[in-house]
Steps between C-alpha positions, in 0.01 A plus 500: 500500500253725318657809661848382391380452140351850490825641637704325229270631225518853642878490515533370143263766362664791678860390442475445120477869406793579729718248319401653167578852624852386588578388145865577435631699202780272386809620309479436123618154395852457369550457124769546237431864418769704683261646758616506861206410726410641840196524724271803484561566869877520445452809280235655726189401310198406710400137444161584649434766239612270219266231633219756490586571138483130414162475668370804312613353167365157587160640598462680169550856625770525232405341169718278281828563679736226384822569692657734753875509563708731717877554511655717769866578561578286194331185636185320391289510818144433387357295216142378453306372199122518496398335173638151547770548236799548728842652451572339163205663322568774247309822570370724226536842659406678176650851486756433770692381192545864402735560792713204388519665157639805677761283671605351166523848348734605779716192452522567125612856573747380764650267240512785247278309261247783517623859484284623788150612593529786252523261203228584242265203459405551136858454381497136607222420252580632152318198359173606664468819298355704365299537820142614498414841646848636420619777730854631567437461873494124456870513413565637849319230694760324715546185703448713811161615374382138498670419831306783666165451319519853370561492126301740283324212324123482547508189715304448819386158623276667757297668226289259295480756219878540468642387166794352689291303751661157541180318406528651152863394477415135564295500180808597294775259398796736539495668843801718424354641180168552679685723748707694249191568286308669784422871466649766724295562810287811535459698822151648545452795732432278804814288452836601645769544237847353559660840558249569778524153658720392789831369364412642157312190386132415455431143613289270282504126567606339172568128466577543130803714580647235730427228244701710254788521748525124453568564133761760592672253732499226238657723236747671734627174651460291183349235727145391571359647819452160672861405421637836615293482820600141573871572465526840664223512761338166574804269505699727736197498733461124479165533323450184296136523393363787294227490237462797268198571287597538136336751264379400151826623343712289737606784733477431874219698659688733733185688599349219707432133556843365596453209742739448792494322834413710804842451661664625181279808495621561854860474377439777246381732774791403724742564214394864492493528879862380484581782253535254212691212661407143593725285721772758453489492121422815303211448256363852449702815556428693818452813292223338295324379815509847655384672181226245434346536844490878521201697362494600134126554453195557719210256474269663755518678835614183677709325235807575292677298234864410448642288220211250489479501880199635692596725793256543788469493877281270708347610827495263794360647815656843546802421283564526126745267328652598166527227238563427135300228331467262211128483438263311271138427418328290764656696785839331459781680681868481579545776759839621620519700825857632524472655848360173637754285312207292380356356178148363466347293219124468467365303207134492409268397218246779546547596136293788363296543817411823673705563814767242416791732590317652796461148641871421497581852620277427800670166557833683510384782726271319744692177547856484369614847601312473828692181571819700536613530860731800504 
């Protein structure tokens, strides 16, 4: 009897971990959001590798990850939430909003409400003048300059001493006037001038410029940005919940802070992977998608910039996978991999922490991309 009891205890101890190891990656649950569901295995994604990712997140190897979603071949195949909030929670992905501003700009141009990327910005705001630091070169600053983070305004969020640093803007009531009043940027001997830069533009990350694009959109479309977005982008995608931050003057903050559900962020990536269509309906022109996701400025040796899209490759093993990304503070990402026919959403609340983007880059490279079974 004693020997039998010991045998039962031994079996129960040794079999429990095996049962845990065999945990199944289930297809995402059905809901009323237009996504077609499928299993990860059906699109050649390793359930074992995805389980390893969940374990790594759960054990704290990756900090403050709130959701991971994957779509492949147009189907939602993986969806997990790690903060207890679930699918209905709105995610503040910070500067990922900028890419949505680029989408809205393209739609306004497609609808001929905005003349094009060459439209001079200053002409939309005669009531904001006279601007401080007057310079004839300000008259030539265009919509495209703000879309590519390469205007000649002295504006750099990555430089705490920059007059255009976004933290200085938040202290001012009128974000648009703050931007237009900035001085023209200088190029010291160690800085590369636009004419000597790849693509003829010098990159400088400038939230103020994208916030000002919101003002351009509002005046060009004669509609508030939230209303224009709801009608022309969100409603066609079936996106029902969106919360904009509003600036002190009542303008929607198009430079960051828009809150959306993770599945809806995934839709925005899939929209561009589909060349601007969703469920067969054209939302953004194919030409705008192609132009937006090709390089217009160089950020560094590994990264280029489109129209408010980040362009970079991720290494997984001995392979490199090209992508374009929506990206925001905290390590938030919506990554589109055209050659893999795949979109990935990673949301995180690692705001203002060192290594926040490196962490989600590693999650992409070491787990999600390695889950692909070619």
